[in-house]
C-alpha positions in Angstrom: 111.5 70.5 80.9 110.1 69.9 84.5 113.9 70.6 85.6 113.5 74.0 84.1 110.1 74.8 85.5 111.2 73.5 88.9 114.4 75.7 88.7 112.2 78.6 87.8 110.0 78.0 90.9 112.7 77.8 93.0 114.3 81.1 92.1 111.0 82.9 92.4 110.3 81.6 95.6 113.9 82.6 96.7 113.8 86.2 95.1 110.3 86.4 97.0 111.4 85.4 100.2 114.3 88.0 100.0 112.1 90.7 99.1 109.8 90.1 101.8 112.3 90.5 104.5 112.9 93.9 103.7 111.3 95.8 106.0 108.9 98.7 104.9 110.2 102.1 105.5 108.5 103.1 108.9 105.9 106.0 109.1 106.2 108.8 111.6 103.3 109.8 113.1 101.8 112.9 115.0 101.9 115.4 112.0 99.2 118.2 111.7 97.6 119.2 108.3 94.8 121.5 108.2 92.2 121.7 105.5 90.0 124.8 105.0 87.1 124.7 102.7 86.0 128.6 101.6 82.5 129.1 101.7 79.9 131.7 100.5 79.6 133.2 104.2 82.5 131.5 105.8 85.5 129.3 106.0 85.0 125.4 107.4 88.2 124.2 108.7 89.4 120.9 109.6 92.6 119.8 111.0 94.4 116.5 112.2 97.4 115.4 114.1 97.5 112.2 112.9 99.1 112.7 109.5 101.6 109.7 108.6 104.9 110.8 107.0 107.7 108.6 105.4 110.6 109.3 103.0 111.1 106.8 100.1 114.9 106.9 99.3 114.1 105.2 96.1 111.4 107.6 94.6 113.0 110.8 96.2 109.7 111.7 97.6 108.0 112.4 101.0 104.7 110.3 101.6 101.7 111.5 103.7 99.0 109.6 104.5 96.1 110.8 106.2 92.8 108.8 107.2 90.1 111.3 106.2 88.4 110.2 109.6 91.0 112.0 111.6 89.9 115.3 110.5 87.9 116.9 112.9 86.2 120.4 113.0 88.8 123.5 113.9 85.8 125.6 114.7 82.1 125.3 115.9 81.1 126.8 112.2 82.4 123.5 110.5 80.0 120.7 110.3 81.6 117.5 111.6 80.6 115.2 108.7 81.4 118.1 105.8 84.7 116.7 105.2 84.3 113.0 105.1 80.9 113.7 102.9 83.1 116.1 100.4 86.0 113.6 100.2 83.8 110.5 100.1 85.6 108.8 102.9 83.4 105.8 102.7 85.0 104.9 99.5 88.3 107.1 99.6 89.2 106.7 103.3 92.6 108.3 102.9 93.9 111.5 101.5 97.6 110.6 99.9 100.0 113.7 99.1 103.6 112.9 97.5 106.3 115.9 97.8 109.6 115.4 95.6 112.4 116.1 98.0 116.0 116.9 96.5 118.4 114.0 98.1 121.4 116.3 98.1 119.7 118.7 100.1 118.3 116.3 102.7 121.3 114.6 103.3 123.3 117.8 103.9 123.3 117.3 107.5 122.8 121.4 107.9 120.1 122.9 109.8 119.4 125.6 107.4 115.8 125.8 106.1 115.4 126.2 102.6 112.6 127.1 100.5 112.5 124.9 97.1 109.8 124.4 94.1 109.0 121.0 94.2 106.4 118.7 92.5 103.6 117.5 94.6 101.1 114.8 93.7 97.9 115.0 95.7 95.5 111.9 95.7 91.8 112.9 96.3 89.1 110.7 95.5 91.3 108.4 93.1 92.0 111.8 91.1 95.8 112.5 91.0 96.7 116.2 90.7 100.5 117.1 90.1 101.4 121.0 90.9 104.6 122.6 91.6 104.7 124.2 95.2 107.4 126.1 97.5 108.0 123.8 100.1 110.3 124.6 103.2 112.8 122.1 104.1 114.9 121.9 107.5 117.0 118.6 106.7 119.0 116.9 109.5 120.7 113.6 109.6 118.3 110.9 109.7 115.4 113.5 109.8 113.3 115.3 107.5 111.1 118.3 108.5 109.0 120.3 105.7 106.2 122.9 105.5 104.2 123.8 102.6 100.6 125.1 101.9 98.5 124.8 98.6 95.1 125.3 97.4 93.1 123.4 94.9 89.6 124.0 93.2 87.0 121.2 93.6 86.1 122.0 89.9 89.6 121.5 88.8 89.8 118.2 90.0 86.2 117.1 88.8 85.6 115.9 92.3 81.8 114.7 92.9 80.6 116.9 95.7 77.2 116.0 97.6 74.6 118.5 96.5 73.7 119.9 99.7 77.2 121.4 100.1 77.5 123.2 96.3 75.6 125.9 97.2 77.6 126.5 100.5 81.3 126.2 99.1 82.9 128.2 96.7 85.2 125.4 95.4 88.3 126.6 97.0 90.3 124.4 99.4 93.5 125.5 101.0 95.8 122.7 102.3 98.6 123.4 105.0 101.3 121.5 106.4 103.2 122.5 109.2 106.4 121.3 110.1 105.7 117.6 109.5 108.6 115.6 110.4 109.8 112.2 109.4 112.5 110.5 111.3 114.3 107.5 109.9 114.7 104.8 113.0 115.9 102.3 111.3 119.3 103.2 111.7 119.3 104.0 115.5 
């Protein structure tokens, strides 16, 4: 029995070591996202050029990660702390989006832009919303460039919004990703 347990333990250690040696898929930085919160009297716009993007070949999804603290007001009428308060950045510090991307399209090696309806998963305040939206892909060898725009309603996600903002906002949020890029630097 002891030999069996020792064999199993050795196997698990070897398997864990092999798995630990596989480098994680790197992110590509400096991608832009804009979030517009529709208000009763104006639109509150926030943007960041610090969104991280990577492509996971196993799930065939583009993963977008944006620390909420990097969303800054895009105009003078947008309060600095509004987006951090609405997304509860202190408890949920990141906005996470996954975009299904067809591998056959991305590996085509062509520079032709193509707009496809893709399933998108967005995680806000730990709540995941799935939707199908148009995404424009510009594939190239070892690079994926994509753009999309979609809207969500705060009420549909049942997000908790601080009371000081409920009378100022309609609940409509517009997310825009323009020419975000992931470059596979592992094989260069």
